[in-house]
N, C-alpha and C positions, 0 to 999 in steps of 0.2 A: 824332164829337165825344166821345161817352162813352168810346169805346175810347182816344182820345188822352188824355183826362183820367185814365183808369185807368193808362195807361202812365206818365204824368208822376208820378202819385201813387206808383206802385210804384217808380219810379226814385228819387224823393226818399226813400222809406222805406228802400230798399236802401242808398242813400248814407249815410243816418243810421246804419244798422246797421253798415256797414263802418267808418264814422268811429269809432264807439264801440268796436268791436272793436280797431281798430288803435291807438287812442289809449290805451285802458285795459287792454290785454291783459297789460301787464307788471307789474301791481299785485302779483302774488304772487312776483315774482322777488327775488333777492338781489343785492347789489352784487358786483362782481368784487373779488378781493384785489389791491391795487395792486402793480404791478411794483416791484422794488427800485430805490432811488435814482432816483425820478421827477424829471425836470428840466422845470420849467414854462417852456417856450420856444416854444410854438405849433407844435410838431411832434409827429408820432405815433410817433417813433422807438422808444419803450419799450412802446407799447401794442399788444396783440394786434389784428390786423386780420382781417376787418372789425370795426368797433366793434359793440358788443353789440346795439343796437336801432336801428330807424329809425322816424321818425314822419312820416306823409305830410301832416299838416296844416302843419307847420313846415318840412318838407323837411330834417330834421336826422338825421344818424347820431350816436349818442351812447353813451357808457359812463359809468356811475357806479361808483366804486371807493372803497375805504378800506383803511387799514392800522390799526394799533393807536391812532394819534393823529390821523390826517388823513383828510379827506374830499376826494375828487377827482372832478371832472366834466370830461370831454373831449368835444368836439363837432366833427364834420366837416360842412361845408356845401358841397355841390357845386352847389346851385341858385343861379343868378346873381341872381335877384330877392331871395332871402333874404340872399345875400352883400351886396348893395347896401344893404338895410335895416339889416343889422348894422353895416356900415361907417359908415353915417350916424347911426344911432340906438342901436346896441348890442343885445346880447342880455342879458336879465335872467334870472338863475337864482335861484330862491327855494327855501329849505330850511325845512321846518316839522317840527321834531323830534317834535311831538305826533302826526304822521300825518294831520292835518286838511288838506284841499285848499283852504285859504284862509289868508291871512296868512302869517306866517313872516318869516325874515330873507333879504334879497336882495342880490345883487351885480349891477351893470350894467356891462358893458364890451364892447368897447373904447370909450373916450371919445376920438373922433378929431378933434373940432373944432379944438382948439388945435394938434394935430400936423399936421393938413391945412393950416392957415393958415401954418405954418412951412415947408411943403414948397416946393421950388424952383419958380419959374415956368417952365413948359415950353411951347414953341410947340405950338399945337393940332395941327399936322400930325405932331408927334412923339409925342403922348400915347398913341396907340393902340399904338405899337411898344413903349413902355416902361411901359405901364399897370401890368403886374404888379409891376415893380420899384418904381414910385411907391407902389403900395398897401402893399407890404412896408415901404417907408421910413416911410410914414405910421403904420403899426401899430407899428413899432419906436420911433417918437417919442412914443407915448402915455405920459403921466406920471401919470394919475389914474384911479381907478375910483369908482363911486358905490355907496354902501352904505345900507341901510335896515333897521331892525328888529332889529339886533344889540344885545343887552344890553351896556351899557358902551362902545358905540361911537357917537359922535354921527352922526346921519343926514346924508348929504351926500357930497361928494367927499373922498376921502382919497388919499394918494400910492400908486402902484403898489407901491413899496417902503415898507411900513408896519410899525408895531410890533405889529399884531394877528395877523400870520401869514397874512393873506389875500393870495394871490398869483394873478395872472392873466397870460396871454400869448396873443397872437393873431398868426397869420401865414398865408401861403399855402404849400401844399406843391407839389411838382413837377407834380402833376396839375391844379393850379388850384383845389383845394379850400381853403376858408377853415377854418382850425383854431383853435379857441378852447379854452384850458385854464384851469381854476380849481382852486385848493386852499384849503380852509378847515380850520383845526384843529377837531376834533370838539367840543372844549370851547367854542370860540367860537361854533359853530353850535348850542350847547345840547344836544348829543347825548351821552348817557352811553356811554362806551366799553363794548363788549360787550353793549349792549342788544339784545334780540331783537324789539323792537316796530317795526312798519313806520314809515318816515320818508317824508314827502311831499315831492316835488320838482316845481317848476314851471319849464318852459322857455318863455320868451316872446321872440319875434323882434319887436322894436319897429317901429312904423310910421314911414315917412318923415314929416317935418313938412310942413305946408302950404306953407311957404316953398320946399320942394324941388320943388313941382309944376311950376312954370314951367320949371325946368331939365330935367325929364323929357320935356317936349313937344318933338318935333323941329321945327326951324325951318321956316317956310313961305315960299316965294317970294312976292313982291308979287303980289297978286291971286289967289293960290291959295286955294281955299275950305277951310274947316276940315274935317277928316276926319269921315266919318259914324261913328256908333257901331259898334264892331267892326273899324274900319279902323286901320291903324298898329299900333305896339307896344302890347301890353296892359300898362298901368301901373296898372290899378285896384287890384290887390292890394298895391301898394307903400305905399298910404296907409291900410292896415289892419293891425293887429298880428295875429300868429298865435301861439297858445300851447296848451300841454297840461299836465296834471298826471299824475304817476305815483307809485306808492308802491313802495319797495323796502326790504328789511331789510339790515343791515350784514353784510358777509362776515366769516367767522370763520377765514379762512386756507385 
């Protein structure tokens, strides 16, 4: 029993060490210089691949970049559970120009609820065959993003095409990865162009809402007992958000 307890304790300690190393190892890095003529379209066409970093808590690949006027964040999501959470509840990207790992200005996208409601009604038998195209159509129909903490911009939903220069786009690539792109003017994010001070970024994959729980449970035949813990698909993580902070300095070309 003592040996088992020691093994468990050691495993938990090692997991914590690995978590901290993987989550915070990028704090001393700098952004990439953004490619010329970036098109915010939910594709990785202009971006060097693979993306610069991977975080195993959120299952995201990501690159943070800038040019003289704009800040860019691009994310690739191969993990299906993370994809589902983002499709339902969005990804929230926070920027804190002071470098503090709290607070800051945030953008949440894609907001798919209205776009999904407007999607065509497809027979259940056909959905699996065209699921990818349906998801692309839903993402293409997104019309709003959610902002909070920006000076001079009211908190809440604003149009995807807005006067503040904040742009987002999301889509699926040919390999089935969910791609999310964001651009924010440095001035809008409160970042002084050319500053050499670290900027803090938070990536948060938002949890599914409680109302989604019933939909994630597979249907049971009449008289079939409920599954025992550990049986069936693992949906536990869907109802908890996953996030991490990192700090990076602006690229200087």
